[in-house]
C-alpha positions as CSV (number, residue, x, y, z in Angstrom):
1,M,30.2,6.4,13.2
2,T,31.9,3.2,14.3
3,A,30.9,-0.1,15.8
4,N,32.5,-1.8,18.7
5,A,31.3,-5.3,17.8
6,S,29.8,-5.5,14.4
7,P,26.9,-8.0,14.0
8,R,26.9,-10.4,11.1
9,V,24.4,-8.6,8.8
10,V,22.9,-9.6,5.4
11,S,21.5,-6.5,3.6
12,L,18.8,-7.0,1.0
13,V,18.6,-3.2,0.5
14,P,21.2,-1.4,-1.6
15,S,20.7,1.9,0.3
16,A,21.2,0.1,3.6
17,T,24.3,-1.7,2.3
18,E,25.9,1.6,1.4
19,T,24.9,3.2,4.7
20,L,26.0,0.4,6.9
21,S,29.4,0.3,5.1
22,A,29.8,4.1,5.7
23,W,29.0,3.5,9.4
24,G,31.7,0.8,9.6
25,V,29.4,-2.2,9.6
26,T,30.2,-3.9,6.4
27,P,27.5,-6.6,5.6
28,M,28.7,-10.1,5.2
29,A,26.4,-10.5,2.2
30,C,24.2,-8.3,0.0
31,T,22.2,-8.3,-3.2
32,R,23.7,-8.1,-6.7
33,Y,22.3,-4.6,-7.0
34,C,24.3,-3.2,-4.1
35,E,27.3,-2.4,-6.2
36,R,29.6,-4.3,-3.8
37,P,31.4,-6.9,-5.9
38,D,33.7,-7.5,-3.0
39,L,30.9,-9.0,-0.9
40,V,29.0,-12.3,-1.1
41,H,25.9,-11.9,-3.2
42,V,22.6,-13.6,-2.3
43,G,20.4,-12.9,-5.3
44,G,18.4,-9.8,-6.0
45,T,16.1,-7.6,-4.0
46,K,13.0,-9.3,-5.3
47,N,14.4,-12.8,-5.6
48,P,17.0,-13.4,-2.8
49,D,18.4,-16.8,-2.3
50,I,16.8,-17.7,1.0
51,D,18.7,-21.0,1.5
52,A,22.0,-19.2,0.9
53,I,21.1,-16.6,3.5
54,I,20.1,-19.2,6.1
55,A,23.3,-21.0,5.5
56,L,25.3,-17.9,6.3
57,A,23.7,-17.8,9.8
58,P,23.5,-14.0,10.1
59,D,22.7,-12.2,13.2
60,L,20.4,-9.9,11.3
61,V,18.9,-9.4,7.8
62,V,17.9,-5.9,6.7
63,L,14.9,-5.5,4.4
64,D,12.7,-2.6,3.3
65,R,8.9,-2.9,2.7
66,H,9.2,-1.1,-0.6
67,E,12.3,-2.9,-1.9
68,N,11.7,-6.5,-0.8
69,R,8.9,-9.0,-0.9
70,R,6.8,-10.0,2.1
71,P,7.1,-13.8,1.4
72,D,10.9,-13.6,1.5
73,A,10.7,-11.8,4.9
74,E,8.3,-14.4,6.2
75,A,10.6,-17.3,5.0
76,L,13.6,-15.8,6.8
77,A,11.6,-15.2,10.0
78,A,10.3,-18.8,9.9
79,A,13.9,-19.9,9.8
80,G,14.5,-18.1,13.1
81,I,16.5,-15.2,11.6
82,E,16.2,-11.8,13.2
83,L,14.9,-9.1,10.8
84,V,14.9,-5.4,10.7
85,V,12.2,-4.2,8.2
86,L,12.5,-0.6,7.2
87,D,9.8,1.5,5.7
88,V,11.4,4.3,3.7
89,N,8.9,5.9,1.3
90,A,9.4,9.5,2.3
91,F,12.2,11.9,3.0
92,T,10.2,13.1,6.0
93,T,10.5,9.7,7.8
94,L,14.1,9.0,6.8
95,N,15.6,10.1,10.1
96,D,13.4,7.8,12.1
97,E,14.2,4.8,9.8
98,M,17.9,5.5,9.9
99,T,17.7,5.5,13.7
100,T,15.9,2.1,13.5
101,L,18.7,0.8,11.4
102,A,21.5,2.1,13.6
103,T,19.9,0.8,16.7
104,A,19.5,-2.7,15.1
105,V,23.3,-2.9,14.6
106,G,24.2,-1.4,18.0
107,L,25.1,2.1,16.9
108,P,23.9,5.4,18.2
109,A,21.4,7.4,16.1
110,P,23.0,9.3,13.3
111,A,22.8,13.1,13.2
112,P,19.4,14.1,11.7
113,I,19.3,15.3,8.1
114,S,17.6,18.7,8.0
115,P,14.9,19.5,5.4
116,P,16.4,21.5,2.5
117,T,15.1,24.9,1.4
118,P,13.2,24.6,-1.9
119,V,15.4,25.8,-4.7
120,V,13.0,25.8,-7.6
121,D,9.2,25.8,-8.3
122,L,8.8,23.3,-11.2
123,R,6.3,20.7,-12.4
124,A,8.1,17.5,-13.4
125,I,7.8,14.0,-14.6
126,V,10.3,11.4,-13.5
127,P,10.2,8.4,-15.9
128,I,11.7,5.2,-14.4
129,W,10.9,2.7,-17.2
130,R,10.1,2.4,-20.8
131,R,7.9,-0.3,-22.6
132,P,5.8,0.4,-20.7
133,W,6.6,4.0,-19.7
134,M,6.4,4.2,-15.9
135,T,6.9,7.0,-13.4
136,I,6.8,7.6,-9.6
137,G,3.7,8.5,-7.5
138,A,3.6,10.7,-4.4
139,R,4.1,7.9,-1.9
140,T,7.7,7.3,-2.9
141,Y,11.0,8.5,-1.5
142,G,12.1,10.0,-4.7
143,S,8.9,12.1,-5.2
144,D,9.1,13.3,-1.6
145,L,12.8,14.2,-1.9
146,L,12.0,16.3,-5.0
147,A,9.1,17.9,-3.3
148,A,11.4,19.1,-0.5
149,L,13.5,20.8,-3.2
150,G,10.5,22.5,-4.8
151,V,9.8,20.0,-7.6
152,H,6.1,19.1,-7.9
153,N,5.5,15.6,-9.3
154,V,2.7,15.9,-11.8
155,F,1.7,12.3,-11.2
156,A,1.4,12.8,-7.4
157,D,-2.3,12.0,-7.8
158,A,-1.6,8.5,-9.0
159,E,-3.3,5.7,-7.1
160,V,-0.3,3.4,-7.2
161,D,3.4,4.1,-6.3
162,Y,4.7,3.3,-9.8
163,P,2.0,4.0,-12.4
164,E,2.2,3.0,-16.1
165,V,1.7,6.1,-18.2
166,S,1.4,6.8,-21.9
167,I,3.2,9.5,-23.9
168,A,-0.2,11.2,-24.3
169,E,-0.9,11.1,-20.6
170,M,2.5,12.6,-19.9
171,A,2.1,15.4,-22.4
172,A,-1.4,16.2,-21.0
173,K,0.2,17.0,-17.6
174,K,2.2,19.9,-19.3
175,P,5.4,19.4,-17.2
176,D,8.0,22.1,-17.0
177,V,10.8,19.5,-17.1
178,I,11.3,15.8,-17.4
179,L,13.9,14.5,-14.9
180,I,15.7,11.5,-16.3
181,P,17.3,9.3,-13.6
182,S,20.4,7.2,-14.4
183,E,18.6,4.2,-12.9
184,P,16.7,1.9,-12.7
185,Y,16.3,2.2,-16.5
186,V,19.1,3.4,-18.8
187,F,17.5,5.9,-21.1
188,T,19.4,6.6,-24.3
189,D,19.2,9.9,-26.2
190,E,17.0,8.1,-28.7
191,H,14.5,7.3,-26.0
192,L,14.5,10.9,-24.8
193,G,13.6,11.9,-28.3
194,E,10.2,10.6,-27.6
195,L,9.8,13.1,-24.8
196,T,11.5,16.3,-25.8
197,D,8.5,17.7,-27.6
198,M,6.7,18.0,-24.3
199,A,9.4,19.5,-22.0
200,P,13.2,19.7,-21.7
201,C,14.8,16.5,-20.5
202,V,17.4,16.8,-17.7
203,R,19.5,13.9,-16.5
204,V,19.9,13.4,-12.8
205,D,21.8,10.8,-10.7
206,G,19.3,8.0,-10.0
207,Q,21.1,6.9,-6.9
208,D,21.0,10.4,-5.4
209,L,17.3,10.4,-6.2
210,F,16.2,6.9,-5.1
211,W,18.9,5.7,-2.6
212,W,18.5,7.0,0.9
213,G,20.7,7.0,4.0
214,D,24.3,8.1,4.4
215,R,24.3,9.6,0.9
216,T,21.2,11.8,1.4
217,A,22.8,15.0,2.7
218,G,25.2,15.1,-0.2
219,A,22.5,14.0,-2.6
220,L,20.4,17.0,-1.6
221,T,23.2,19.3,-2.4
222,R,24.0,17.7,-5.7
223,L,20.3,17.6,-6.8
224,A,19.8,21.2,-5.7
225,S,22.8,22.2,-7.8
226,T,21.4,20.4,-10.9
227,L,18.0,21.9,-10.5
228,T,19.3,25.4,-9.8
229,A,21.5,25.3,-12.9
230,M,18.6,24.0,-15.0
231,A,16.3,26.8,-13.8
232,S,18.8,29.6,-14.4
233,P,18.3,31.7,-17.5
């Protein structure tokens, strides 16, 4: 994918920064969480520097409803800046959202990513934080991605996207496995010692699980390999 005349884009979404760069549209600025030290940083996903973004006079700012805050989007819109606001909370809607992003920067729609064949049949917990312990609910991209691979999120019935849970609540769910993502929280082996009595802990790449876009096809292959190896006798 290449662009003939790349627009001046500020990306406030790490997944979008990675995807746009892979498409040949390198953002002029991004957040400090985008893992692009070579680009100008304009704060974080939840606390972007609005004045700095306005001063850059971008053609477009990319946001995501689940990554960024509405007041920041409203402040940028009030300054007359064009926005593309994505809504990626499920693997099943990813192709449409990637088409929206591509169209916004003047590119053709990318090739659709086909749903994978489930490779396991497991009940899992995916902790994302400690003190308090937190996990993911059903209405999140990570949970939906795992479901496509055959992993059933035992907290899919949570009323919020990122519920706080106790050790006792996790144990009561009787998971087959606890999938430990490498981000957003860095879990040490000592931390995992609090969980191993309830199920085996298996580390997975947090970016493959939670970052969407150009990496998704490869992420599905890598996650499937990890899950298959884990489930093999």
